[in-house]
N, C-alpha and C positions, 0 to 999 in steps of 0.2 A: 380605446386603450388609454386615452389621456385622462389625466387626473387634475383635479382643482380643489377649490375651497369647500365645494359641496359634494365632491366625488373623490374620496380618498383612494379608493382601489380601482384598478382597471376592470372593465367588464369583459372578461376573457370569453365567457360563453357567447355573448353577442358578437364580439370580434370574430370568433371562429366561424360563426354562421356566415358573416359578411365576406370573410376571406374564402369560404367555400363557394359562394355565389360568383365571386371574382374569378376563382379558378375554372369554374365551369364556362364563364363567358370567355375567358382567354382561350380555353381549350377549343371551344366552338369557332373561335375566330383563327384558330390554327397558330396562335401566338404561344408556343409551347414553352419557351423560356419563362415568360410572365405566368403561365399556368403553374409551372414547376415551383416558382417562387411563392406564389399565392397558396399552393397546397402546403409547402413547408411552414409558412406562417400560420396556416390554419392548424397544423399539427402542433406547432409551438404554443398556440393559444390553447388548445385542448390540454397540453402537458401542464402549462401553468395553472389550468383550472383543475388539475388532478383528475382529468377524465381521459379515457381512451376510446377512440372510435376508428372505424374503418373508412369513414366518409372521406377523408383527405387522402387515404391510401390509394383508392381505385382511380381517381382522376390523375393522381400523381404518377401511377404506374403507366397509365395510358400516355401521358404527356412524355414520360422518359422513353417509352416504347417507340413513339412516334420520332423522337430524337435519336433513335438507335443507341440509347445509353442504358442497355439492359443491366449491365453489372451494377450500375448506380441504383437502378429500380430495385433489384434484388437485395442490395445492402440495405436499403430503407425498409423494405418489407421485413427483413430479418430484425432490424432494429425494433420494428413495430411488434413483431412476434415476442421479443423479449419483454416489451411493455406489457403485453397481454398476460404473459406468465406472471410478471410481478404484480399485476392487478387481479390475479386470480381467476383468469378466463383462459385456460389451457386449450380447451377445444378450438377457440378463435385463433390462438397462437399456431396450432397445427395446421389449421386451414390456411393461414397466411403463408406457412412454410411450404405447403403443398403448391399454393398459387405461384410462389417463387420458383419452386422446381419446374413447373410447367413452362413458366416464362423463359427460362434459360436452358431448358433441355436440349434444344438443337444447336445452341451457341457453345455451351460449356456443360457437357454430359457429366464431367467430374463433379462440378458444383451442384448439379441437380441431384446426383447420387447423395451427396452430403446433406442436402435439404430434405430429401425424401426420408432419409435415415433419422434425421432429427424429428421430423413430423411423426415418424413411427414411434420413437421413443416416447413423445409426448402423449401419443394415443395410447400406447401400452401403460404408461403410468396411470393414465385414467381408466384403465381396464376397458378400453374400447378396442378390443383385439382385432375385430374385422377390419376396422379402419387402419389399425397398425399393419395388418397383413397386406392391405392394398398398397400402402406406401412401400413396404418392403419388397413386394413384388415388382413394383416400378424400379426400385434401385437394383434388384437382381437382374433384370432384363437389361438395364443400361450397362451393368458391369460386364455381362456376357457380350453385349454388342461392342464394347470397347475393349474386348479381350483381357479384361482384368480378372482372369479366371480364378486365381487364388482367393480374391475377395468375394467373388460370385459364389464359390463353394461355401464360404462361411455364412453368406447372406441366405443362401438356400436352406443351410441347416437351421438357421434362425427361423425361417418361415415354417419349415417341417415341424420344428418343436412346438410352435404355436398351434398349428393345424392339429397336431396330435393332442395338445392340451385341450382344444375345444371339440375334440373327438370327430373331427372331419377326416376320417381315415382314407376315403378315395383320393382326396387331394394330396394326402401324404404319399400315396403311391406315385402320383404324377410328379411330385417333387423329387422323389427318389430317382426317377427316370432322368430328370434334369440334372440331378447331382451327378449321376453315373457318367452322363455325357460330358458334363464339365470336367470331372476327374480324368476320363480317357482323353480328352483333348490337352490336359495337363501332362499326359503320359505317366499318370500314376494309376496303374492297374490295382495295386494294393489298396489304395483309398477307395476306388470303385467297388471292388469286392467286399471291403469291410462295410461300406454303405449299404449294400444289399443285405449282408449278414445281419447288420444291426436292425434292418427294417423288418426282419422276421418277427420281431416282438410287436409290431403293429397288428392289431387284430384284423384278420382277413387277408393280410398281404401274401402269406404263404399259401400257394395254391391259386392265386389270382392270375389273370392273364398278364398283368404288369410284371409280376414276379417270374413267370415263365419266360416272357420276352427278354427280361434283363439277364436271366441265367443263360439263355441262348446267345445274346449278345457278348456277354463275358467269355463264354466258351469260344466263340468265333474270334474274339479278339486275342485271347490266350494262345490259340492254335495258329494265329496269323492267317486266318481264312477271311480274306476281304469280301468274298461272295457271301458269306454267311452273315457278316456284319452289316453289310449293305441291305442284304434281304430284311433283316430285322428292323433297321433304320428306315425302311420304306413301308413298314407296317402302318396302317392308320393311326395306331396307338402313338406313334412317334410323329408321323407327318402332320397330324392336327393339333399338336401342341402349339403354345405360343411360338411365333415366327422365329424368335431368337434361338429357341431350343431346338425347334425343328431343323434349323439350318445347321446346328451342331451335329445333329444326326446325319444329315445329308452329305456332310463334308468330312465325317470321321474316316480316317485312313489308319489301318493297322501298321505298327512299325515293321520294318523289314521288307517293304515293298508290296505287301499284300500277297505273300506266298500262299498258294492254295494247299488245301489238305490232300492227302492221297485219294485218287478217285475211287469210288466204289466199284468201278468196273476194271480195276487193276487186275483182279484174280482172273476175270474172263480174258483179258489181254494176254496174261501169262500163259494161259491154257492154249491160246491160239499160236503161240510160238514167239521166238525172239524177234522176229521181223516186226510183228504187230506191236510188240512191246516198245521197240525202238521208235516206231512211228508215232505211237501214243506219246512217248516222252518228248518227242520233238514238238508235238502239237502243244502240250501243256507247258513246256519249258520248265518242268519240274525234275530235279535230279533224282527224286526218289520214285517216280512213276513206275519204273521197270524193276523195282526191287532194290534191296541193299546191294546186291551183286552188281 
């Protein structure tokens, strides 16, 4: 980096290489503060040389991770991703954001959601829709896990729209199931019903196993039939979804304490006489089991 009479400009390229070697040596010696400093100097040398590289990011991230300074590591990776975008390498920027999301997911899920959504936007702008969907899927699951259900509903709608755009219709059906479960946990039956109704426009949805199960689920929820709702949510179609959505199904409770519908054997009870009816009413604890009278 020194200059003199015969050397007017610093050799940033060579300096970056030497700082990189120093960073690796410090990291191997578990001197993470010095490794961090060397990495930062390497990145600075690359920036002065008008070059962008991930070589300094990886050891720097490892050093900060060992030092339990994950927020700082994420902040630096975000800065690097912005540099990638400015230098015309958006794919690398999105990969950096994804890496940062994975790094902080267990520490700060809220920040991880933001990073995954940023990565998805970059991928979508580059028309790499499958990668964008992968990022959106991670964000949606984290939102559900954190009970941020309003945001999860919007994220799932975004996913479904892209799946529909690339004509992956079976996955659209699965996203519809996830949407309905999210809406019902939000106690928004109208939104859940609208979601199913709008999905009729997706080719093959009407008449599919997914559609039939959702109609049965909504019917049970509307009639406050906890047994029917639980039966539907225990179908393989629901149980073998991603864990976060499967848990929504298994914990879904209808409002009103899960009052059961009128028993199909009520007519037979009535024919057997008032005593039988009274006994059945006591068993079911349902004020309508013996008829309106």
